A tleap script that builds the chain and sets N, CA, C and O, in Angstrom:
source leaprc.protein.ff14SB
mol = sequence {
  NMET THR VAL PRO PRO LEU GLU PRO PRO ARG
  PRO ARG ASP GLN VAL PHE LEU ARG VAL CYS
  VAL ASP LEU ALA ARG GLU ALA LEU ASP VAL
  GLY ASP GLU PRO PHE GLY SER VAL LEU VAL
  ASP ALA ALA GLY GLU ILE LEU ARG ARG GLY
  ARG ASN GLY VAL GLY GLY GLY ASP ALA THR
  GLN HIE PRO GLU LEU ALA LEU ALA ARG TRP
  ALA SER GLU SER LEU ASP VAL GLU GLN ARG
  ARG THR SER THR VAL TYR THR SER GLY GLU
  HIE CYS PRO MET CYS SER ALA ALA HIE ALA
  TRP VAL GLY ARG GLY ARG ILE VAL TYR ALA
  CALA
}
set mol.1.N position { -26.154 -65.492 -66.389 }
set mol.1.CA position { -25.259 -66.229 -65.517 }
set mol.1.C position { -24.013 -66.600 -66.299 }
set mol.1.O position { -24.114 -67.173 -67.384 }
set mol.2.N position { -22.856 -66.290 -65.776 }
set mol.2.CA position { -21.622 -66.649 -66.447 }
set mol.2.C position { -21.086 -67.954 -65.862 }
set mol.2.O position { -21.237 -68.238 -64.673 }
set mol.3.N position { -20.473 -68.716 -66.713 }
set mol.3.CA position { -19.892 -69.982 -66.298 }
set mol.3.C position { -18.447 -69.725 -65.873 }
set mol.3.O position { -17.669 -69.157 -66.639 }
set mol.4.N position { -18.083 -70.140 -64.653 }
set mol.4.CA position { -16.709 -69.909 -64.211 }
set mol.4.C position { -15.740 -70.773 -65.027 }
set mol.4.O position { -16.114 -71.842 -65.506 }
set mol.5.N position { -14.515 -70.315 -65.180 }
set mol.5.CA position { -13.531 -71.099 -65.940 }
set mol.5.C position { -13.179 -72.383 -65.193 }
set mol.5.O position { -13.280 -72.460 -63.968 }
set mol.6.N position { -12.768 -73.373 -65.953 }
set mol.6.CA position { -12.286 -74.615 -65.330 }
set mol.6.C position { -11.017 -74.302 -64.560 }
set mol.6.O position { -10.204 -73.476 -64.977 }
set mol.7.N position { -10.864 -74.963 -63.453 }
set mol.7.CA position { -9.661 -74.769 -62.667 }
set mol.7.C position { -8.990 -76.112 -62.459 }
set mol.7.O position { -9.651 -77.148 -62.529 }
set mol.8.N position { -7.698 -76.114 -62.207 }
set mol.8.CA position { -6.991 -77.378 -62.009 }
set mol.8.C position { -7.458 -78.050 -60.715 }
set mol.8.O position { -7.979 -77.385 -59.820 }
set mol.9.N position { -7.272 -79.346 -60.622 }
set mol.9.CA position { -7.644 -80.064 -59.395 }
set mol.9.C position { -6.870 -79.517 -58.184 }
set mol.9.O position { -5.732 -79.062 -58.298 }
set mol.10.N position { -7.520 -79.579 -57.054 }
set mol.10.CA position { -6.892 -79.178 -55.796 }
set mol.10.C position { -6.355 -80.433 -55.100 }
set mol.10.O position { -6.854 -81.532 -55.343 }
set mol.11.N position { -5.355 -80.281 -54.247 }
set mol.11.CA position { -4.749 -81.461 -53.607 }
set mol.11.C position { -5.741 -82.371 -52.879 }
set mol.11.O position { -5.582 -83.591 -52.904 }
set mol.12.N position { -6.744 -81.810 -52.241 }
set mol.12.CA position { -7.664 -82.648 -51.463 }
set mol.12.C position { -8.781 -83.261 -52.306 }
set mol.12.O position { -9.545 -84.080 -51.796 }
set mol.13.N position { -8.895 -82.893 -53.557 }
set mol.13.CA position { -9.969 -83.414 -54.399 }
set mol.13.C position { -9.988 -84.941 -54.434 }
set mol.13.O position { -11.052 -85.551 -54.333 }
set mol.14.N position { -8.843 -85.544 -54.574 }
set mol.14.CA position { -8.785 -86.995 -54.694 }
set mol.14.C position { -9.263 -87.695 -53.415 }
set mol.14.O position { -9.865 -88.766 -53.480 }
set mol.15.N position { -8.995 -87.094 -52.268 }
set mol.15.CA position { -9.448 -87.656 -50.993 }
set mol.15.C position { -10.977 -87.727 -50.969 }
set mol.15.O position { -11.546 -88.759 -50.615 }
set mol.16.N position { -11.629 -86.646 -51.341 }
set mol.16.CA position { -13.085 -86.611 -51.311 }
set mol.16.C position { -13.697 -87.471 -52.413 }
set mol.16.O position { -14.767 -88.049 -52.223 }
set mol.17.N position { -13.037 -87.560 -53.549 }
set mol.17.CA position { -13.530 -88.443 -54.610 }
set mol.17.C position { -13.473 -89.899 -54.170 }
set mol.17.O position { -14.334 -90.694 -54.550 }
set mol.18.N position { -12.477 -90.257 -53.378 }
set mol.18.CA position { -12.381 -91.625 -52.862 }
set mol.18.C position { -13.588 -91.933 -51.970 }
set mol.18.O position { -14.136 -93.034 -52.022 }
set mol.19.N position { -13.998 -90.963 -51.156 }
set mol.19.CA position { -15.185 -91.145 -50.311 }
set mol.19.C position { -16.409 -91.401 -51.214 }
set mol.19.O position { -17.232 -92.268 -50.920 }
set mol.20.N position { -16.515 -90.647 -52.300 }
set mol.20.CA position { -17.635 -90.813 -53.233 }
set mol.20.C position { -17.634 -92.203 -53.861 }
set mol.20.O position { -18.680 -92.842 -53.976 }
set mol.21.N position { -16.479 -92.657 -54.258 }
set mol.21.CA position { -16.386 -93.988 -54.872 }
set mol.21.C position { -16.764 -95.055 -53.845 }
set mol.21.O position { -17.433 -96.030 -54.189 }
set mol.22.N position { -16.349 -94.885 -52.603 }
set mol.22.CA position { -16.735 -95.840 -51.549 }
set mol.22.C position { -18.252 -95.839 -51.347 }
set mol.22.O position { -18.852 -96.901 -51.181 }
set mol.23.N position { -18.876 -94.656 -51.360 }
set mol.23.CA position { -20.333 -94.578 -51.243 }
set mol.23.C position { -21.013 -95.235 -52.443 }
set mol.23.O position { -22.036 -95.904 -52.292 }
set mol.24.N position { -20.452 -95.046 -53.618 }
set mol.24.CA position { -21.003 -95.674 -54.818 }
set mol.24.C position { -20.912 -97.190 -54.708 }
set mol.24.O position { -21.830 -97.900 -55.119 }
set mol.25.N position { -19.830 -97.678 -54.165 }
set mol.25.CA position { -19.660 -99.119 -53.967 }
set mol.25.C position { -20.713 -99.639 -52.976 }
set mol.25.O position { -21.267 -100.720 -53.174 }
set mol.26.N position { -20.987 -98.879 -51.919 }
set mol.26.CA position { -22.031 -99.263 -50.967 }
set mol.26.C position { -23.384 -99.368 -51.669 }
set mol.26.O position { -24.138 -100.314 -51.440 }
set mol.27.N position { -23.682 -98.396 -52.520 }
set mol.27.CA position { -24.951 -98.416 -53.260 }
set mol.27.C position { -25.024 -99.659 -54.138 }
set mol.27.O position { -26.051 -100.337 -54.176 }
set mol.28.N position { -23.966 -99.949 -54.822 }
set mol.28.CA position { -23.926 -101.117 -55.702 }
set mol.28.C position { -24.094 -102.403 -54.890 }
set mol.28.O position { -24.772 -103.331 -55.329 }
set mol.29.N position { -23.490 -102.456 -53.732 }
set mol.29.CA position { -23.572 -103.645 -52.873 }
set mol.29.C position { -24.999 -103.950 -52.427 }
set mol.29.O position { -25.324 -105.106 -52.157 }
set mol.30.N position { -25.854 -102.932 -52.348 }
set mol.30.CA position { -27.249 -103.162 -51.955 }
set mol.30.C position { -28.187 -103.176 -53.163 }
set mol.30.O position { -29.407 -103.105 -53.012 }
set mol.31.N position { -27.605 -103.270 -54.367 }
set mol.31.CA position { -28.401 -103.405 -55.568 }
set mol.31.C position { -28.871 -102.113 -56.199 }
set mol.31.O position { -29.800 -102.112 -57.006 }
set mol.32.N position { -28.237 -101.019 -55.835 }
set mol.32.CA position { -28.633 -99.724 -56.395 }
set mol.32.C position { -27.625 -99.279 -57.449 }
set mol.32.O position { -26.603 -99.932 -57.659 }
set mol.33.N position { -27.920 -98.171 -58.102 }
set mol.33.CA position { -26.996 -97.595 -59.073 }
set mol.33.C position { -25.772 -97.057 -58.324 }
set mol.33.O position { -25.913 -96.524 -57.223 }
set mol.34.N position { -24.574 -97.189 -58.906 }
set mol.34.CA position { -23.339 -96.835 -58.186 }
set mol.34.C position { -22.979 -95.346 -58.250 }
set mol.34.O position { -22.105 -94.935 -59.013 }
set mol.35.N position { -23.675 -94.552 -57.430 }
set mol.35.CA position { -23.356 -93.137 -57.345 }
set mol.35.C position { -23.272 -92.727 -55.881 }
set mol.35.O position { -24.117 -93.108 -55.070 }
set mol.36.N position { -22.248 -91.950 -55.552 }
set mol.36.CA position { -22.085 -91.409 -54.214 }
set mol.36.C position { -21.592 -89.978 -54.302 }
set mol.36.O position { -20.865 -89.621 -55.230 }
set mol.37.N position { -21.989 -89.151 -53.331 }
set mol.37.CA position { -21.612 -87.739 -53.344 }
set mol.37.C position { -21.377 -87.230 -51.935 }
set mol.37.O position { -21.951 -87.736 -50.971 }
set mol.38.N position { -20.527 -86.224 -51.832 }
set mol.38.CA position { -20.329 -85.509 -50.569 }
set mol.38.C position { -20.339 -84.011 -50.827 }
set mol.38.O position { -19.941 -83.536 -51.890 }
set mol.39.N position { -20.810 -83.280 -49.817 }
set mol.39.CA position { -20.800 -81.827 -49.844 }
set mol.39.C position { -19.759 -81.380 -48.831 }
set mol.39.O position { -19.822 -81.761 -47.662 }
set mol.40.N position { -18.803 -80.572 -49.274 }
set mol.40.CA position { -17.665 -80.161 -48.458 }
set mol.40.C position { -17.653 -78.644 -48.344 }
set mol.40.O position { -17.838 -77.938 -49.336 }
set mol.41.N position { -17.435 -78.148 -47.138 }
set mol.41.CA position { -17.405 -76.699 -46.949 }
set mol.41.C position { -16.047 -76.124 -47.330 }
set mol.41.O position { -15.127 -76.863 -47.680 }
set mol.42.N position { -15.929 -74.817 -47.263 }
set mol.42.CA position { -14.703 -74.132 -47.687 }
set mol.42.C position { -13.490 -74.531 -46.850 }
set mol.42.O position { -12.357 -74.436 -47.321 }
set mol.43.N position { -13.717 -74.975 -45.614 }
set mol.43.CA position { -12.613 -75.390 -44.741 }
set mol.43.C position { -12.203 -76.845 -44.975 }
set mol.43.O position { -11.244 -77.323 -44.368 }
set mol.44.N position { -12.917 -77.546 -45.844 }
set mol.44.CA position { -12.571 -78.929 -46.144 }
set mol.44.C position { -13.263 -79.959 -45.271 }
set mol.44.O position { -12.830 -81.110 -45.215 }
set mol.45.N position { -14.329 -79.567 -44.589 }
set mol.45.CA position { -15.091 -80.491 -43.746 }
set mol.45.C position { -16.272 -81.065 -44.548 }
set mol.45.O position { -16.974 -80.333 -45.245 }
set mol.46.N position { -16.473 -82.370 -44.437 }
set mol.46.CA position { -17.631 -82.972 -45.081 }
set mol.46.C position { -18.861 -82.595 -44.270 }
set mol.46.O position { -18.963 -82.892 -43.079 }
set mol.47.N position { -19.794 -81.931 -44.950 }
set mol.47.CA position { -21.035 -81.502 -44.305 }
set mol.47.C position { -22.121 -82.559 -44.409 }
set mol.47.O position { -22.919 -82.740 -43.490 }
set mol.48.N position { -22.142 -83.252 -45.536 }
set mol.48.CA position { -23.193 -84.213 -45.806 }
set mol.48.C position { -22.687 -85.200 -46.842 }
set mol.48.O position { -21.870 -84.855 -47.696 }
set mol.49.N position { -23.169 -86.412 -46.765 }
set mol.49.CA position { -22.806 -87.436 -47.748 }
set mol.49.C position { -24.036 -88.248 -48.097 }
set mol.49.O position { -24.994 -88.309 -47.326 }
set mol.50.N position { -24.003 -88.866 -49.258 }
set mol.50.CA position { -25.141 -89.678 -49.653 }
set mol.50.C position { -24.801 -90.586 -50.814 }
set mol.50.O position { -23.800 -90.406 -51.507 }
set mol.51.N position { -25.670 -91.571 -51.004 }
set mol.51.CA position { -25.507 -92.485 -52.134 }
set mol.51.C position { -26.846 -92.657 -52.815 }
set mol.51.O position { -27.887 -92.285 -52.274 }
set mol.52.N position { -26.809 -93.217 -53.993 }
set mol.52.CA position { -28.006 -93.363 -54.806 }
set mol.52.C position { -29.047 -94.196 -54.070 }
set mol.52.O position { -28.719 -95.147 -53.360 }
set mol.53.N position { -30.313 -93.818 -54.257 }
set mol.53.CA position { -31.417 -94.541 -53.640 }
set mol.53.C position { -32.556 -94.810 -54.596 }
set mol.53.O position { -33.690 -95.014 -54.163 }
set mol.54.N position { -32.278 -94.814 -55.893 }
set mol.54.CA position { -33.348 -95.000 -56.868 }
set mol.54.C position { -33.882 -96.425 -56.886 }
set mol.54.O position { -34.960 -96.673 -57.427 }
set mol.55.N position { -33.154 -97.353 -56.308 }
set mol.55.CA position { -33.593 -98.749 -56.278 }
set mol.55.C position { -34.885 -98.937 -55.514 }
set mol.55.O position { -35.570 -99.944 -55.690 }
set mol.56.N position { -35.227 -97.979 -54.665 }
set mol.56.CA position { -36.472 -98.046 -53.911 }
set mol.56.C position { -37.692 -97.633 -54.720 }
set mol.56.O position { -38.809 -97.661 -54.204 }
set mol.57.N position { -37.500 -97.251 -55.973 }
set mol.57.CA position { -38.619 -96.912 -56.837 }
set mol.57.C position { -38.786 -95.437 -57.145 }
set mol.57.O position { -39.577 -95.084 -58.020 }
set mol.58.N position { -38.061 -94.560 -56.451 }
set mol.58.CA position { -38.161 -93.120 -56.708 }
set mol.58.C position { -36.945 -92.702 -57.534 }
set mol.58.O position { -35.826 -92.646 -57.026 }
set mol.59.N position { -37.178 -92.411 -58.799 }
set mol.59.CA position { -36.087 -92.091 -59.719 }
set mol.59.C position { -35.401 -90.764 -59.403 }
set mol.59.O position { -34.380 -90.445 -60.011 }
set mol.60.N position { -35.943 -89.985 -58.462 }
set mol.60.CA position { -35.297 -88.719 -58.095 }
set mol.60.C position { -34.365 -88.855 -56.892 }
set mol.60.O position { -33.824 -87.852 -56.426 }
set mol.61.N position { -34.170 -90.032 -56.392 }
set mol.61.CA position { -33.339 -90.227 -55.198 }
set mol.61.C position { -31.849 -90.283 -55.541 }
set mol.61.O position { -31.149 -91.241 -55.212 }
set mol.62.N position { -31.392 -89.236 -56.206 }
set mol.62.CA position { -29.965 -89.104 -56.522 }
set mol.62.C position { -29.289 -88.399 -55.349 }
set mol.62.O position { -29.879 -87.500 -54.751 }
set mol.63.N position { -28.061 -88.793 -55.011 }
set mol.63.CA position { -27.398 -88.145 -53.867 }
set mol.63.C position { -27.135 -86.660 -54.103 }
set mol.63.O position { -27.177 -85.869 -53.160 }
set mol.64.N position { -26.866 -86.273 -55.345 }
set mol.64.CA position { -26.593 -84.865 -55.635 }
set mol.64.C position { -27.824 -83.998 -55.396 }
set mol.64.O position { -27.712 -82.871 -54.913 }
set mol.65.N position { -28.999 -84.527 -55.738 }
set mol.65.CA position { -30.243 -83.793 -55.511 }
set mol.65.C position { -30.534 -83.692 -54.015 }
set mol.65.O position { -30.981 -82.649 -53.537 }
set mol.66.N position { -30.284 -84.764 -53.283 }
set mol.66.CA position { -30.482 -84.731 -51.829 }
set mol.66.C position { -29.540 -83.720 -51.173 }
set mol.66.O position { -29.931 -83.026 -50.234 }
set mol.67.N position { -28.298 -83.635 -51.666 }
set mol.67.CA position { -27.364 -82.655 -51.117 }
set mol.67.C position { -27.817 -81.232 -51.423 }
set mol.67.O position { -27.675 -80.342 -50.584 }
set mol.68.N position { -28.363 -81.009 -52.618 }
set mol.68.CA position { -28.869 -79.680 -52.980 }
set mol.68.C position { -30.029 -79.298 -52.064 }
set mol.68.O position { -30.098 -78.171 -51.573 }
set mol.69.N position { -30.928 -80.236 -51.841 }
set mol.69.CA position { -32.072 -79.985 -50.974 }
set mol.69.C position { -31.593 -79.639 -49.551 }
set mol.69.O position { -32.056 -78.672 -48.945 }
set mol.70.N position { -30.669 -80.440 -49.042 }
set mol.70.CA position { -30.150 -80.196 -47.694 }
set mol.70.C position { -29.460 -78.838 -47.611 }
set mol.70.O position { -29.667 -78.091 -46.656 }
set mol.71.N position { -28.640 -78.520 -48.612 }
set mol.71.CA position { -27.911 -77.249 -48.608 }
set mol.71.C position { -28.868 -76.063 -48.615 }
set mol.71.O position { -28.631 -75.072 -47.924 }
set mol.72.N position { -29.950 -76.156 -49.392 }
set mol.72.CA position { -30.883 -75.041 -49.461 }
set mol.72.C position { -31.597 -74.825 -48.128 }
set mol.72.O position { -31.994 -73.702 -47.816 }
set mol.73.N position { -31.762 -75.869 -47.355 }
set mol.73.CA position { -32.435 -75.777 -46.055 }
set mol.73.C position { -31.489 -75.457 -44.908 }
set mol.73.O position { -31.918 -74.941 -43.876 }
set mol.74.N position { -30.189 -75.761 -45.080 }
set mol.74.CA position { -29.271 -75.730 -43.945 }
set mol.74.C position { -28.133 -74.721 -44.035 }
set mol.74.O position { -27.536 -74.372 -43.017 }
set mol.75.N position { -27.830 -74.254 -45.225 }
set mol.75.CA position { -26.689 -73.352 -45.398 }
set mol.75.C position { -27.151 -71.990 -45.898 }
set mol.75.O position { -28.157 -71.885 -46.599 }
set mol.76.N position { -26.413 -70.954 -45.535 }
set mol.76.CA position { -26.731 -69.636 -46.083 }
set mol.76.C position { -26.122 -69.512 -47.481 }
set mol.76.O position { -25.388 -70.393 -47.931 }
set mol.77.N position { -26.430 -68.431 -48.144 }
set mol.77.CA position { -26.009 -68.227 -49.535 }
set mol.77.C position { -24.494 -68.320 -49.681 }
set mol.77.O position { -24.010 -68.976 -50.603 }
set mol.78.N position { -23.746 -67.688 -48.806 }
set mol.78.CA position { -22.285 -67.709 -48.894 }
set mol.78.C position { -21.727 -69.108 -48.651 }
set mol.78.O position { -20.797 -69.527 -49.341 }
set mol.79.N position { -22.267 -69.821 -47.702 }
set mol.79.CA position { -21.809 -71.186 -47.440 }
set mol.79.C position { -22.064 -72.079 -48.653 }
set mol.79.O position { -21.222 -72.908 -49.000 }
set mol.80.N position { -23.203 -71.917 -49.287 }
set mol.80.CA position { -23.494 -72.710 -50.483 }
set mol.80.C position { -22.543 -72.350 -51.607 }
set mol.80.O position { -22.032 -73.229 -52.301 }
set mol.81.N position { -22.305 -71.058 -51.787 }
set mol.81.CA position { -21.437 -70.587 -52.884 }
set mol.81.C position { -20.012 -71.099 -52.739 }
set mol.81.O position { -19.355 -71.374 -53.743 }
set mol.82.N position { -19.522 -71.231 -51.518 }
set mol.82.CA position { -18.135 -71.641 -51.293 }
set mol.82.C position { -17.986 -73.134 -51.043 }
set mol.82.O position { -16.882 -73.613 -50.784 }
set mol.83.N position { -19.078 -73.868 -51.119 }
set mol.83.CA position { -18.996 -75.317 -50.923 }
set mol.83.C position { -18.602 -76.017 -52.218 }
set mol.83.O position { -18.659 -75.438 -53.303 }
set mol.84.N position { -18.204 -77.262 -52.077 }
set mol.84.CA position { -17.844 -78.094 -53.232 }
set mol.84.C position { -18.626 -79.395 -53.144 }
set mol.84.O position { -18.711 -80.011 -52.081 }
set mol.85.N position { -19.191 -79.802 -54.262 }
set mol.85.CA position { -19.852 -81.103 -54.360 }
set mol.85.C position { -18.901 -82.041 -55.076 }
set mol.85.O position { -18.437 -81.763 -56.182 }
set mol.86.N position { -18.622 -83.151 -54.424 }
set mol.86.CA position { -17.821 -84.210 -55.035 }
set mol.86.C position { -18.767 -85.352 -55.332 }
set mol.86.O position { -19.637 -85.670 -54.521 }
set mol.87.N position { -18.603 -85.969 -56.485 }
set mol.87.CA position { -19.497 -87.051 -56.861 }
set mol.87.C position { -18.768 -88.087 -57.710 }
set mol.87.O position { -17.796 -87.781 -58.401 }
set mol.88.N position { -19.259 -89.306 -57.641 }
set mol.88.CA position { -18.593 -90.407 -58.349 }
set mol.88.C position { -18.846 -90.398 -59.845 }
set mol.88.O position { -18.192 -91.138 -60.580 }
set mol.89.N position { -19.773 -89.584 -60.312 }
set mol.89.CA position { -20.051 -89.490 -61.741 }
set mol.89.C position { -20.610 -88.121 -62.075 }
set mol.89.O position { -21.044 -87.382 -61.191 }
set mol.90.N position { -20.595 -87.795 -63.334 }
set mol.90.CA position { -21.077 -86.483 -63.766 }
set mol.90.C position { -22.555 -86.309 -63.430 }
set mol.90.O position { -23.332 -87.259 -63.529 }
set mol.91.N position { -22.942 -85.104 -63.036 }
set mol.91.CA position { -24.337 -84.793 -62.710 }
set mol.91.C position { -25.253 -85.051 -63.900 }
set mol.91.O position { -24.891 -84.783 -65.045 }
set mol.92.N position { -26.430 -85.569 -63.619 }
set mol.92.CA position { -27.462 -85.654 -64.650 }
set mol.92.C position { -28.092 -84.252 -64.787 }
set mol.92.O position { -27.821 -83.380 -63.962 }
set mol.93.N position { -28.917 -84.029 -65.802 }
set mol.93.CA position { -29.523 -82.704 -65.952 }
set mol.93.C position { -30.339 -82.251 -64.735 }
set mol.93.O position { -30.301 -81.074 -64.376 }
set mol.94.N position { -31.069 -83.162 -64.104 }
set mol.94.CA position { -31.862 -82.807 -62.930 }
set mol.94.C position { -30.961 -82.308 -61.798 }
set mol.94.O position { -31.245 -81.283 -61.178 }
set mol.95.N position { -29.888 -83.030 -61.536 }
set mol.95.CA position { -28.984 -82.666 -60.440 }
set mol.95.C position { -28.188 -81.404 -60.775 }
set mol.95.O position { -27.911 -80.594 -59.890 }
set mol.96.N position { -27.822 -81.234 -62.038 }
set mol.96.CA position { -27.126 -80.008 -62.455 }
set mol.96.C position { -28.005 -78.789 -62.232 }
set mol.96.O position { -27.541 -77.759 -61.742 }
set mol.97.N position { -29.270 -78.912 -62.591 }
set mol.97.CA position { -30.198 -77.790 -62.405 }
set mol.97.C position { -30.357 -77.476 -60.917 }
set mol.97.O position { -30.332 -76.309 -60.525 }
set mol.98.N position { -30.518 -78.497 -60.096 }
set mol.98.CA position { -30.662 -78.281 -58.652 }
set mol.98.C position { -29.427 -77.606 -58.085 }
set mol.98.O position { -29.532 -76.717 -57.240 }
set mol.99.N position { -28.257 -78.026 -58.547 }
set mol.99.CA position { -27.001 -77.428 -58.098 }
set mol.99.C position { -27.003 -75.931 -58.406 }
set mol.99.O position { -26.654 -75.117 -57.551 }
set mol.100.N position { -27.391 -75.580 -59.611 }
set mol.100.CA position { -27.410 -74.169 -60.030 }
set mol.100.C position { -28.461 -73.380 -59.270 }
set mol.100.O position { -28.188 -72.266 -58.821 }
set mol.101.N position { -29.647 -73.929 -59.117 }
set mol.101.CA position { -30.734 -73.210 -58.449 }
set mol.101.C position { -30.418 -72.927 -56.988 }
set mol.101.O position { -30.800 -71.885 -56.455 }
set mol.102.N position { -29.724 -73.851 -56.345 }
set mol.102.CA position { -29.371 -73.681 -54.933 }
set mol.102.C position { -28.170 -72.740 -54.783 }
set mol.102.O position { -27.973 -72.147 -53.722 }
set mol.103.N position { -27.373 -72.606 -55.838 }
set mol.103.CA position { -26.239 -71.694 -55.796 }
set mol.103.C position { -24.995 -72.262 -55.157 }
set mol.103.O position { -24.229 -71.540 -54.518 }
set mol.104.N position { -24.792 -73.562 -55.328 }
set mol.104.CA position { -23.577 -74.158 -54.758 }
set mol.104.C position { -22.371 -73.874 -55.650 }
set mol.104.O position { -22.512 -73.464 -56.802 }
set mol.105.N position { -21.182 -74.102 -55.089 }
set mol.105.CA position { -19.935 -73.803 -55.765 }
set mol.105.C position { -19.485 -74.876 -56.730 }
set mol.105.O position { -20.249 -75.330 -57.582 }
set mol.106.N position { -18.243 -75.274 -56.588 }
set mol.106.CA position { -17.612 -76.215 -57.515 }
set mol.106.C position { -18.308 -77.575 -57.533 }
set mol.106.O position { -18.929 -77.998 -56.558 }
set mol.107.N position { -18.179 -78.234 -58.673 }
set mol.107.CA position { -18.550 -79.650 -58.815 }
set mol.107.C position { -17.287 -80.365 -59.260 }
set mol.107.O position { -16.640 -79.958 -60.225 }
set mol.108.N position { -16.939 -81.429 -58.554 }
set mol.108.CA position { -15.792 -82.252 -58.930 }
set mol.108.C position { -16.298 -83.687 -59.034 }
set mol.108.O position { -16.868 -84.219 -58.082 }
set mol.109.N position { -16.091 -84.304 -60.182 }
set mol.109.CA position { -16.575 -85.669 -60.329 }
set mol.109.C position { -15.471 -86.586 -60.861 }
set mol.109.O position { -14.562 -86.160 -61.574 }
set mol.110.N position { -15.589 -87.852 -60.486 }
set mol.110.CA position { -14.660 -88.874 -60.963 }
set mol.110.C position { -15.023 -89.212 -62.398 }
set mol.110.O position { -16.191 -89.187 -62.784 }
set mol.111.N position { -14.014 -89.524 -63.168 }
set mol.111.CA position { -14.279 -89.879 -64.569 }
set mol.111.C position { -13.828 -91.299 -64.826 }
set mol.111.O position { -13.961 -91.796 -65.945 }
savepdb mol mol.pdb
quit
């Protein structure tokens, strides 16, 4: 598997990252870890969004993992490949692996 080269930010990236930060804030407001993510299709439509849910006791309730699970069940290979995951923080190893196994496209995260 080859790693694609880094590419410069796209104009709409900041819009979707703002949604992620807002989701992370919601998670924090209910006492959870501050992570939020959205899955966006090639046309720029948000397909799915989520925030961290590990506060309920399941350490695998990361929004990025939930998006990977949803994408594998709901999107075809091409739709997954051309989608973008936006997230409020860098993927953990578990979520990075799920992203790769499902075959999703770009990852854009806030720093």
